[in-house]
C-alpha positions as CSV (number, residue, x, y, z in Angstrom):
1,X,-0.1,0.3,-0.1
2,X,1.4,3.5,-0.8
3,X,1.2,6.8,0.9
4,X,-2.6,7.6,1.7
5,X,-5.3,8.8,-0.5
6,X,-7.9,11.6,0.3
7,X,-10.8,12.3,-1.9
8,X,-12.3,15.4,-2.3
9,X,-16.1,16.2,-3.5
10,X,-16.5,20.1,-4.8
11,X,-20.1,20.7,-5.3
12,X,-20.5,24.1,-6.8
13,X,-22.9,26.6,-9.1
14,X,-22.4,25.4,-12.7
15,X,-20.6,21.9,-11.6
16,X,-19.5,19.1,-9.6
17,X,-16.0,18.0,-9.5
18,X,-14.2,15.0,-7.7
19,X,-10.4,15.3,-7.0
20,X,-8.4,12.2,-5.6
21,X,-5.5,13.6,-3.8
22,X,-2.2,11.9,-2.6
23,X,-1.3,12.8,1.3
24,X,1.5,14.8,-0.4
25,X,-1.1,16.9,-1.8
26,X,-0.6,15.9,-5.5
27,X,-3.8,15.3,-7.6
28,X,-3.8,11.5,-9.1
29,X,-7.8,11.6,-10.2
30,X,-10.4,14.0,-11.6
31,X,-13.7,14.1,-12.8
32,X,-16.4,17.1,-13.2
33,X,-20.0,17.4,-14.3
34,X,-21.8,20.7,-15.3
35,X,-24.8,21.5,-13.3
36,X,-28.0,23.0,-14.8
37,X,-29.4,26.0,-13.4
38,X,-33.2,26.7,-14.3
39,X,-34.8,30.4,-13.7
40,X,-38.4,29.9,-13.1
41,X,-38.8,33.6,-12.3
42,X,-37.0,37.1,-12.8
43,X,-34.8,36.9,-9.8
44,X,-35.1,33.4,-9.4
45,X,-32.4,30.6,-9.6
46,X,-32.8,26.9,-8.9
47,X,-31.3,23.6,-8.9
48,X,-32.4,20.3,-9.0
49,X,-31.3,18.8,-5.6
50,X,-31.3,15.0,-7.3
51,X,-29.3,15.9,-9.9
52,X,-27.1,17.4,-7.4
53,X,-27.0,14.1,-5.8
54,X,-26.6,12.0,-9.0
55,X,-23.6,14.1,-10.1
56,X,-21.7,13.6,-6.7
57,X,-21.9,9.8,-6.7
58,X,-21.1,9.9,-10.6
59,X,-17.9,12.3,-9.8
60,X,-16.7,10.3,-7.2
61,X,-16.6,7.1,-9.1
62,X,-15.2,8.6,-12.1
63,X,-12.3,10.4,-10.0
64,X,-11.6,7.1,-8.7
65,X,-11.9,4.7,-11.3
66,X,-9.7,7.4,-13.9
67,X,-6.8,7.6,-11.2
68,X,-6.3,3.5,-11.6
69,X,-5.8,3.7,-7.7
70,X,-7.6,1.1,-5.1
71,X,-10.8,2.7,-3.4
72,X,-9.3,0.7,-0.3
73,X,-6.4,3.3,0.2
74,X,-8.7,6.0,0.6
75,X,-8.4,7.4,4.0
76,X,-11.1,9.7,3.8
77,X,-13.8,11.8,1.9
78,X,-13.5,15.9,2.3
79,X,-16.7,18.0,0.9
80,X,-17.1,21.5,0.2
81,X,-19.9,23.1,-1.6
82,X,-21.5,26.5,-2.9
83,X,-22.6,27.9,0.4
84,X,-26.1,29.6,0.8
85,X,-27.9,27.3,-1.6
86,X,-30.5,25.3,0.6
87,X,-32.5,22.2,0.5
88,X,-35.6,21.1,2.5
89,X,-36.4,17.4,2.2
90,X,-39.1,14.3,3.6
91,X,-37.2,13.2,6.6
92,X,-38.6,9.9,5.6
93,X,-38.5,9.2,1.8
94,X,-35.3,11.8,1.4
95,X,-37.0,13.5,-1.3
96,X,-36.5,17.2,-1.5
97,X,-39.8,19.1,-1.1
98,X,-39.2,22.0,-3.3
99,X,-36.0,22.7,-5.9
100,X,-32.7,23.8,-4.3
101,X,-32.9,27.7,-3.5
102,X,-29.4,28.9,-4.9
103,X,-27.6,31.4,-3.1
104,X,-28.2,33.9,-6.4
105,X,-31.8,33.7,-5.8
106,X,-33.8,37.1,-4.8
107,X,-37.0,36.3,-3.9
108,X,-36.9,36.8,-0.6
109,X,-35.8,40.5,-1.0
110,X,-39.2,41.8,0.2
111,X,-38.9,39.9,3.5
112,X,-35.3,41.4,4.0
113,X,-36.1,44.7,3.0
114,X,-39.1,44.4,5.9
115,X,-36.4,43.5,8.1
116,X,-34.1,45.7,8.0
117,X,-37.0,48.8,7.8
118,X,-38.0,47.2,10.8
119,X,-34.7,47.9,12.4
120,X,-33.4,44.4,13.1
121,X,-29.9,44.3,11.2
122,X,-27.7,45.7,13.6
123,X,-29.2,42.7,16.1
124,X,-28.9,40.0,13.0
125,X,-25.2,41.2,12.3
126,X,-23.9,41.3,16.3
127,X,-25.5,37.7,16.6
128,X,-24.2,36.2,12.9
129,X,-21.8,39.0,11.5
130,X,-24.2,38.9,8.4
131,X,-26.3,41.3,6.8
132,X,-29.7,40.9,6.0
133,X,-30.0,40.0,2.3
134,X,-31.3,37.3,0.3
135,X,-28.0,36.1,-0.2
136,X,-27.9,33.8,3.1
137,X,-30.2,30.8,3.4
138,X,-32.4,31.4,6.5
139,X,-35.4,33.4,4.7
140,X,-35.1,30.6,1.9
141,X,-35.9,28.2,4.2
142,X,-38.9,30.2,5.5
143,X,-40.1,31.1,1.9
144,X,-40.1,27.3,1.2
145,X,-42.4,26.3,4.4
146,X,-44.4,29.0,3.7
147,X,-45.1,28.5,-0.1
148,X,-45.1,24.7,-0.2
149,X,-48.8,23.4,1.0
150,X,-48.7,21.8,4.5
151,X,-44.7,22.0,4.4
152,X,-44.8,24.2,8.1
153,X,-46.9,21.7,9.8
154,X,-44.7,18.9,8.7
155,X,-41.7,21.1,9.5
156,X,-43.0,21.7,13.1
157,X,-44.1,18.2,13.3
158,X,-40.5,17.2,13.0
159,X,-41.3,15.2,9.5
160,X,-38.6,17.4,7.4
161,X,-34.9,18.4,7.5
162,X,-33.1,21.1,5.8
163,X,-29.8,21.8,5.2
164,X,-27.3,23.6,2.6
165,X,-25.7,21.7,0.1
166,X,-23.2,19.7,2.3
167,X,-26.0,18.7,4.8
168,X,-28.0,17.7,1.6
169,X,-25.2,15.7,0.2
170,X,-24.0,13.6,3.2
171,X,-27.4,12.9,4.4
172,X,-27.6,10.9,0.7
173,X,-24.1,9.5,0.8
174,X,-24.8,8.1,4.4
175,X,-27.8,6.4,3.4
176,X,-30.0,9.0,5.1
177,X,-28.2,8.9,8.3
178,X,-25.9,11.9,8.8
179,X,-27.9,14.9,9.2
180,X,-25.0,17.3,9.8
181,X,-23.2,20.2,8.7
182,X,-19.7,22.3,9.7
183,X,-19.2,25.3,11.1
184,X,-18.4,27.5,8.2
185,X,-21.5,26.6,6.3
186,X,-23.8,27.0,9.6
187,X,-22.3,30.8,9.8
188,X,-23.7,31.7,5.9
189,X,-27.6,31.1,7.0
190,X,-28.7,33.9,9.3
191,X,-29.6,31.4,11.9
192,X,-26.2,30.8,13.3
193,X,-24.8,32.7,16.7
194,X,-21.0,32.6,15.8
195,X,-20.0,33.7,19.1
196,X,-21.5,30.7,21.0
197,X,-21.2,28.7,18.3
198,X,-24.8,27.3,18.3
199,X,-28.5,27.8,16.3
200,X,-29.8,31.0,17.6
201,X,-33.2,30.9,18.9
202,X,-33.9,34.6,18.6
203,X,-32.8,34.4,14.9
204,X,-34.7,31.3,14.5
205,X,-37.5,33.1,16.0
206,X,-36.6,36.6,13.7
207,X,-37.0,34.2,10.3
208,X,-39.4,31.9,11.8
209,X,-37.4,28.8,11.2
210,X,-38.1,25.8,13.8
211,X,-35.0,24.4,15.0
212,X,-36.1,20.8,14.4
213,X,-35.5,21.2,10.6
214,X,-31.6,22.1,11.5
215,X,-28.6,19.8,11.0
216,X,-25.9,19.4,13.9
217,X,-22.9,21.5,13.6
218,X,-19.8,19.9,13.6
219,X,-16.1,20.9,13.5
220,X,-14.7,21.4,10.0
221,X,-12.4,18.1,10.6
222,X,-14.7,15.6,12.5
223,X,-16.8,12.3,11.8
224,X,-19.7,13.3,9.5
225,X,-20.7,9.5,9.0
226,X,-19.9,7.0,6.1
227,X,-20.4,7.1,2.3
228,X,-22.2,3.7,2.1
229,X,-20.4,0.7,0.1
230,X,-22.7,1.0,-2.8
231,X,-21.2,4.4,-4.1
232,X,-17.5,3.2,-4.1
233,X,-17.9,-0.6,-3.6
234,X,-16.9,-0.3,0.2
235,X,-17.6,2.2,3.5
236,X,-15.7,5.7,3.3
237,X,-15.5,7.8,5.9
238,X,-16.5,11.4,5.8
239,X,-13.7,13.6,7.7
240,X,-14.1,16.8,6.4
241,X,-16.4,19.7,5.3
242,X,-16.0,23.6,4.8
243,X,-18.0,26.2,2.6
244,X,-16.1,26.4,-1.0
245,X,-14.5,30.4,0.1
246,X,-13.4,28.9,3.9
247,X,-12.1,25.3,1.9
248,X,-10.4,27.9,-0.4
249,X,-8.7,29.6,2.8
250,X,-7.6,26.5,3.9
251,X,-6.4,25.4,0.6
252,X,-4.2,28.7,0.1
253,X,-2.9,27.7,3.8
254,X,-4.2,30.7,5.1
255,X,-4.5,29.5,8.9
256,X,-3.1,32.6,10.7
257,X,-4.2,35.9,11.6
258,X,-3.3,38.1,8.5
259,X,-3.1,35.4,5.6
260,X,-5.6,36.6,3.1
261,X,-6.9,35.2,-0.1
262,X,-8.7,36.1,-3.4
263,X,-10.5,34.4,-5.5
264,X,-11.2,36.2,-9.1
265,X,-13.8,34.2,-11.0
266,X,-16.8,35.6,-12.5
267,X,-16.6,37.9,-9.4
268,X,-14.3,37.8,-6.2
269,X,-14.2,36.9,-2.7
270,X,-11.6,37.8,-0.5
271,X,-11.2,36.7,3.1
272,X,-8.6,37.5,6.0
273,X,-8.1,35.2,8.6
274,X,-8.4,37.1,12.2
275,X,-7.7,34.5,14.4
276,X,-9.3,33.6,17.2
277,X,-11.0,37.1,18.2
278,X,-14.1,37.8,16.2
279,X,-13.6,41.7,14.3
280,X,-16.6,43.5,14.5
281,X,-16.9,45.8,10.7
282,X,-17.3,49.1,10.6
283,X,-17.0,48.8,6.8
284,X,-20.1,46.4,6.4
285,X,-18.0,43.5,5.5
286,X,-19.3,40.0,6.4
287,X,-17.7,38.5,9.7
288,X,-17.8,34.8,9.2
289,X,-16.1,31.3,10.9
290,X,-12.8,30.8,9.0
291,X,-12.5,27.4,10.4
292,X,-13.5,25.5,13.5
293,X,-11.1,22.5,13.9
294,X,-10.6,20.7,18.0
295,X,-13.2,22.8,19.0
296,X,-11.2,26.1,18.5
297,X,-12.7,28.9,16.4
298,X,-10.7,31.2,14.0
299,X,-12.9,33.8,12.3
300,X,-12.5,35.9,8.8
301,X,-13.4,39.3,7.3
302,X,-15.2,38.5,3.6
303,X,-15.7,41.1,1.2
304,X,-17.1,40.4,-2.2
305,X,-16.6,41.8,-5.9
306,X,-20.0,41.9,-8.0
307,X,-18.2,42.1,-11.2
308,X,-14.1,40.5,-12.1
309,X,-14.1,38.0,-14.8
310,X,-17.5,39.4,-16.0
311,X,-15.9,42.5,-16.5
312,X,-13.4,40.8,-19.1
313,X,-16.5,38.9,-20.6
314,X,-17.9,42.3,-21.5
315,X,-14.5,43.5,-23.2
316,X,-15.0,40.3,-25.5
317,X,-18.7,40.5,-25.8
318,X,-19.5,44.1,-25.6
319,X,-16.8,45.7,-27.3
320,X,-15.7,42.9,-29.7
321,X,-12.2,42.0,-28.4
322,X,-11.4,38.8,-29.8
323,X,-9.8,35.5,-28.6
324,X,-11.5,35.4,-24.8
325,X,-9.4,36.4,-21.8
326,X,-6.1,36.3,-23.8
327,X,-7.1,38.3,-26.3
328,X,-8.3,41.0,-24.0
329,X,-5.3,41.0,-21.8
330,X,-2.9,41.2,-25.4
331,X,-4.8,44.4,-26.1
332,X,-4.6,45.5,-22.5
333,X,-0.8,45.3,-22.5
334,X,-0.7,47.7,-25.8
335,X,-1.9,50.4,-23.9
336,X,0.1,53.5,-22.8
337,X,1.7,53.7,-19.6
338,X,0.8,56.6,-18.6
339,X,-2.9,56.4,-19.6
340,X,-5.6,58.1,-17.1
341,X,-8.8,56.1,-18.3
342,X,-10.7,54.5,-15.4
343,X,-13.3,51.9,-16.0
344,X,-16.0,51.1,-12.7
345,X,-17.6,48.1,-14.0
346,X,-21.1,48.2,-12.0
347,X,-23.0,46.2,-14.1
348,X,-24.8,45.0,-11.4
349,X,-24.3,47.5,-8.8
350,X,-21.3,47.7,-6.3
351,X,-20.5,45.0,-3.8
352,X,-18.5,45.4,-0.3
353,X,-17.8,47.5,0.9
354,X,-20.1,50.0,-1.0
355,X,-22.9,48.0,-0.9
356,X,-24.7,50.1,-4.1
357,X,-27.0,48.1,-5.8
358,X,-28.3,51.0,-7.9
359,X,-24.8,51.7,-9.2
360,X,-24.2,51.5,-12.9
361,X,-21.0,51.5,-14.7
362,X,-18.8,54.1,-16.1
363,X,-16.1,54.9,-18.1
364,X,-13.7,58.1,-17.1
365,X,-10.7,60.1,-18.5
366,X,-11.2,59.4,-21.8
367,X,-8.8,61.4,-24.4
368,X,-8.0,61.9,-28.1
369,X,-5.1,59.3,-27.6
370,X,-6.8,57.2,-25.5
371,X,-8.5,54.0,-27.7
372,X,-9.4,50.1,-26.7
373,X,-6.3,49.4,-25.3
374,X,-6.3,51.9,-22.8
375,X,-10.1,50.6,-21.7
376,X,-8.9,47.2,-21.6
377,X,-6.0,48.1,-19.0
378,X,-8.5,50.1,-17.4
379,X,-11.0,47.2,-17.1
380,X,-8.1,44.9,-15.6
381,X,-7.3,47.4,-12.8
382,X,-10.7,47.8,-12.0
383,X,-10.5,44.0,-10.5
384,X,-7.7,45.0,-8.8
385,X,-9.0,48.6,-7.5
386,X,-12.2,46.3,-6.2
387,X,-9.9,44.1,-4.5
388,X,-8.0,47.1,-2.8
389,X,-11.5,48.7,-1.8
390,X,-11.9,45.7,0.8
391,X,-8.1,45.3,1.6
392,X,-8.4,49.0,2.7
393,X,-12.0,47.7,4.6
394,X,-10.2,45.3,6.2
395,X,-7.3,47.0,7.4
396,X,-9.4,49.5,9.0
397,X,-11.4,46.8,10.3
398,X,-8.6,44.7,11.9
399,X,-5.6,46.4,11.6
400,X,-3.1,44.2,13.6
401,X,-4.0,41.4,11.0
402,X,-2.5,43.4,8.6
403,X,1.4,44.0,10.0
404,X,2.9,41.2,7.8
405,X,-0.2,40.8,5.3
406,X,0.2,38.9,2.0
407,X,-2.4,38.6,-0.6
408,X,-2.9,34.9,-2.0
409,X,-4.9,34.4,-4.8
410,X,-6.1,32.1,-7.2
411,X,-9.3,31.5,-9.5
412,X,-9.5,32.0,-13.5
413,X,-8.1,35.2,-13.7
414,X,-5.3,34.1,-11.4
415,X,-3.8,32.0,-14.2
416,X,-2.4,35.3,-16.0
417,X,0.9,36.2,-14.6
418,X,0.5,39.9,-16.0
419,X,-2.9,40.3,-14.1
420,X,-1.1,39.1,-10.8
421,X,2.0,41.3,-11.4
422,X,-1.2,43.9,-11.7
423,X,-2.4,42.8,-8.4
424,X,0.7,43.4,-6.6
425,X,1.6,46.7,-8.3
426,X,-1.8,48.3,-7.4
427,X,-2.2,46.9,-3.9
428,X,1.2,47.2,-2.9
429,X,0.9,43.8,-1.5
430,X,2.9,40.7,-2.3
431,X,1.1,38.2,-4.1
432,X,1.1,34.7,-3.9
433,X,-0.1,33.1,-6.9
434,X,-1.6,29.6,-6.8
435,X,0.8,27.2,-9.0
436,X,-2.5,24.9,-8.6
437,X,-6.0,26.3,-9.2
438,X,-8.1,24.0,-7.5
439,X,-7.8,25.1,-3.8
440,X,-11.3,25.0,-2.7
441,X,-10.9,20.9,-3.4
442,X,-7.7,20.9,-2.1
443,X,-8.9,22.4,1.2
444,X,-11.5,20.2,1.6
445,X,-9.1,17.1,1.1
446,X,-7.0,18.9,4.0
447,X,-9.8,19.1,6.4
448,X,-10.7,15.4,5.8
449,X,-7.0,14.6,6.5
450,X,-6.9,16.2,9.5
451,X,-10.5,14.3,10.6
452,X,-9.0,11.2,9.8
453,X,-5.6,11.5,10.9
454,X,-3.7,11.5,7.8
455,X,-1.9,14.9,9.7
456,X,-1.6,15.4,13.0
457,X,-2.4,19.0,12.5
458,X,-4.0,21.8,10.2
459,X,-0.6,23.1,10.2
460,X,1.3,20.0,9.1
461,X,-1.8,19.7,6.2
462,X,-1.1,22.7,4.8
463,X,2.7,21.9,4.4
464,X,1.8,19.8,1.7
465,X,0.5,22.7,-0.8
466,X,2.0,23.2,-4.1
467,X,4.6,26.1,-3.7
468,X,3.4,29.5,-5.1
469,X,4.9,31.8,-7.2
470,X,5.6,35.2,-5.2
471,X,5.1,38.4,-6.6
472,X,6.3,41.6,-5.5
473,X,5.3,45.4,-6.3
474,X,7.2,46.7,-8.4
475,X,5.7,50.3,-9.6
476,X,6.8,53.5,-7.2
477,X,4.4,54.2,-4.7
478,X,3.6,57.4,-6.2
479,X,2.3,55.8,-9.3
480,X,0.2,53.3,-7.5
481,X,-1.6,56.2,-5.3
482,X,-2.4,58.3,-8.4
483,X,-3.7,55.7,-9.9
484,X,-5.8,54.4,-6.9
485,X,-7.0,58.3,-6.2
486,X,-8.3,58.5,-9.7
487,X,-10.6,54.9,-9.0
488,X,-11.9,56.6,-5.5
489,X,-12.6,59.9,-7.7
490,X,-14.8,57.8,-10.2
491,X,-16.4,55.9,-7.7
492,X,-19.0,58.8,-6.5
493,X,-19.8,59.4,-10.2
494,X,-21.0,55.8,-10.5
495,X,-22.7,55.4,-7.1
496,X,-26.7,55.8,-6.8
């Protein structure tokens, strides 16, 4: 028998992936399947929960079979997931009573508006670390109970269960035995007290969600039950679970205060580990559980960028720049270095720390000698400046965490060395560019490895991460600050 193997299941918004890792962090098997989304009404986004489960089983089998490795050598399974998507199902039959409501769904906006108008947000933030928003799971659960005939009465009678996607998938993988989640996923529901680390009766009452529906909350490295033998031919312990952004934080090795990562995909997610002290954000950032291992909680500040890679897609589709992101980058690299064009890609509003859903995009600083190349370069830089907005807000909220800060970057845009260097240049921080991009799945595997005893500790687990390329700022402070000042000058012009 060779070194132990760890299987990771990454259930995302648009695809489901399984990756088989060796204990040294090397991937040896990989499989994925796309996931359909449905949009039954404006602002509604749903998934078929049964399709999600079938895809999970399929990719687990495909990854193991494709690796040529023996399933008997797999020490554990780790699970990571799209965090706020929620399912309600029949406890007896295991069948969902409604399609899964996806994190992007806005159908509960009127409920959230009413709760804010009634003055509840300050208390909600104090308990949960979150803002009142349809993004989070609690109001979605209540909506299903209120709209599906008889559901609320059945929930109160203990006949229904609910959970985020990790909970749903684990319930099914364990043969309808383990109704569990982890602290990171629980912290995204609007129902969890991140200080006491328990479901909050106050929030349950506010959002009208019966406690009997909810799963048991475990550490990120814990015993989540066993996958039934029919899936892989043998029982397989589930020993690690974390929401996708927290799993990526682990996969990037951000386990100490001040260590931070940003994932640049269609949008962007930035998290900074703040350690055991829960920060209180004056900048309307989210406070969330970064991890809970051996009963010890670490916290993080989180901010989101609504439009990152989507802005590059706009260059291709909206402005006709050919050859996808590579073509957009090639054009941007021909821009005059001294141009003063600013693009604010507020196509769907501005995310943290501005939280302005009504803002819309704009282009500023055009001169006669500015052209498509300068607009393209400014669009790439806008993704950096939105990240810097988050960094400055985080620095204000948790200054001690930034004493030796570096930024670890992954996601589709991080595949570009040029963009990663711009990130270092315009934030003034060293940038650690991941050499292995599937950091979310890797993080789930590392948590499972800790839970299964493959690694003695989180500190030992993160040592197996592949080496990252380190990029240091190579523009002057004056150039950096003048560029950021132009960005800050442009923002009020697009604000609502």
